[in-house]
N, C-alpha and C positions, 0 to 999 in steps of 0.2 A: 198172134193174128196171122192166119194163113191166107195168102193171096196168090192166086194163080197168075201166070203170065198174061192170060187173056183179061182177067180182072184188073191187072195192073195197067194195061193199055187203056181200058175203059176209065179207070180212076184218073189217069193222067189227062184224059180228054175232059172229064168232068171238072177237074181242078183247073184246067186251062179255061173252061167256061167261067168259073168263079174269078179267075184272074182277069178275064175280059170285063166282068162286072166291076172289079176293083179299078181297072184302068179308066173306066168311064167316070168314076168318082175322082181319081187321083190326078189324071193327066191335066185337067183344067186348073187344079190347085198347084201343081208342081210341073210347069211346062219345061223347066230347065234345071240343071244342077251343075254349078261351076261352068256354065256356058254350054253344057251338053244337053241334048234333048231328052225328055222323058222316054223310056224308063231308066236311063243310065243314072246310077248313083242313088236310086230310090228303093233299095232292097228292103229296108226297114219298114217304110210306109206301105209297100206292097204286101209284105208278109203280114203286117198287122191288120190290114184291111181284109185279106183273105181269111185270116184267123177269125175275125168277126163273122164273116160269112159262114164259116164252118161251125159257128155257134148259133146259127139261125136255122130253125126247122124248115123254113121255106127252101133252103138249099137242098135238103134231102128229098123234098117233094118233087122238085124240078129235076134232080139228078139222083135217082134211087141207088145208083151204084155206089154213092158215097157211104151208104150204110155198111159197106164192107170195111170201113175204117173203124167201126164200133165193135166192141165185144158184146156178147149177149147181155141184154138188160140195160145197156147204156143209152141215155138220151142223146149224148154227144160223144165223139171220140175223146179219149184222154190225150189232149194235145199239149205239148210243151214247147213254148217258144225258146229258141236258142240263138246265141250269137257266138261266133268263134272263127277259127281258121279253116279255110278250105284249101287243103293241100299246101298250106303255108305260102299260098300265092295271093289270096284275097281274104278280106274280112267278109263274112256272110251272115245274114239273118235268115233263119230257116225254122222248120218245125220238126219235132220228133213225135211220132205216134207209135208207141211200143218199139218194135225193132226197125221201123221205117223212118228214113230221112226224107223230108219233103221240102223242096225248094221251089216256091212259086214265083221267085224273082230271079230265075236262072239267067235271064238276059240283061241284067242290069250292069254288067261289065262289058259284055259283047252282045249287042242288040240282035245279032244274027243267030244266036243260040236259041234253042227251044225255050218257051216261057217257063215250063214246068219240068222238074226232074224229081222222080220218086224212086229211090233205091234203098236197099238194105243199108242200115247205118254202118255196118261193117265194111261196105264197099264204097262209102261216100267220100272218104278222105277228109272228113270233117271232125274237128275236135276243139276243145276249149283252148284258150290262150293261157299258157302256164307261167309265163314270165314277161316282164317288160322288154327283155331282149328279143324274144320271139315277136312280140308286138312291133318293135322297132324294125325288125328285119322284114316284116310284111309291109309296114306303113311306108317305108322309104320308096320302094318301087311302085307300090299300088297307088298311093296317093301322090307320088312324085313330089316328095317333101324332103327337106333337110331337118334333122332332129338335133335339139340342144337341151341341156338340162334346164329345169325350171328354177332359175334363181331370181326371177322377177317377182314372183309371189311365193317366197320360200315357205311360208306357213301352209300353203296348199300343196307343196311339193311331195309330202309323204303320200298323198292321195293322187296327185296329178303331177308326176315328176318330169314330164316331157313337154317341151315347146316345139310344135311343128311349124315350119316356115315353108310356105308354098313358093312356086316359081315367080309369083307376083309380089313376093316379100310380105304377104299377109300372114300373120302368125296367130296361133291359138294353143291352148293348153290341152294335153291329152293324158289319159283317155277318159272322158267324162261319161262313162256308162257303168251300169251296175256291175258287170262282169269284172272290169278292170279295177273299180273301187273295191270290190270284194277281194280280188287278188292282192291288192295292197294291204288290206286289213288282215286277211288270213295269213299273210307272210310276216305279220307284225312289222310291216314297213321295210322289211329287209329286201324285198324285191325292188322297191322304190330306191332304196339306198344303193343297190347294185347298179341300176341303170344310171343314177345320178353320178356315180363315180366313173362312169364310162362314156359320158356324153360331154361334148365340148361346151364352152361358154358361148352365150349368144353374141352375134356380131353387135357392135356398138350402135349401129343405126336402128336395129330392131329393139335393142334395150332402151334406147332413147324414146321410142314411140310408146313403149310400155310405161316408162316413168312418167311421161306426159299424161297418159291415160289415168294412171293410178293417183295422180294428184286430185282427181275428181272424186276419189273414193276414200278420202281421209277418215271418214266415220266408220269404215269397215276394217277393223283391225286385222282380220285374217287376210285381207288383200294387201295391206301396207306394212305388215310386220317385217322388220329387217333381221338378217342373220343368214347363216349358211343352211341350205336346203337339207344337207345330210344331218346337221345338228338337230333340225326339227324332227327328222325321222327318229333319231335316238331319243329325243325328249318325249315324243308321243308314245314311243314304245315303253319308256320308263314309267309313264303315267297310265299305261294300259289303255290308251285311247283307241287302240285297234279293236277293243271290245265295246266301245261306246257308240251306239248307233245315233244318239242325239248329236254327238259331236260330228259324226259323218254328215248328218243333215245340215248342220251349220256350215260345213265345208261346201256342200252342194248349193246352199242358199247364197253363200259368198260368191262362188263361181258363177252362178246364174246372173249376177249383176254385171258380169263382163260382156262385152260384145262378142259376136261369133267369130270375128276376126279383127286383129289389131294391125 
């Protein structure tokens, strides 16, 4: 897909207009994130809303330049939603259209940056997360959290091996998105085992809060099973559960019963 520098400028302008449409929908729904005003922290919601607008024919009628994102005969661009590392500094939700990286939430870390960035993928500094160690190295400074091994729900640990603890001592399991769950499974839980072996144990005050919470979930065995997290990795690998999508779904269902922060 060939795009001239002039067309690129026009496309960024049109995408910025779609972003403004998205803001009108999202800002009232998500006025703050962790005490910070919209759009900070809302890259996923913004990306997803603009993605929907790029699947709407009305967008191409209002902004004909968007047709440059299509190849001949396409009704819509071939858009791929992606999540990963931006220069190993941030987690970012973006879109890929052929060789182009499109970030319509470029201002969700620094509100003074332009809303939209569209560059060749080879110049974007964007890539997938390939290990839990890489994830941890980004999460600590970006989210301003301390990280510990998940030994509060060890049966979930092969999929969700990390407990994040914020400055306010609120904690949660990470990372509950498709990319990181897939990383755990594709590595046969060896990536999870590696990070579990390299993270410290939770402080007792945080552990006590989890234990109090989990007494309310006695009926959900995946949340309350006891044992060593690393042992569960080895057990699941021996049972080939890294290939079992229905078991993955059970893990996600169990996780969804937990509050967003403990």
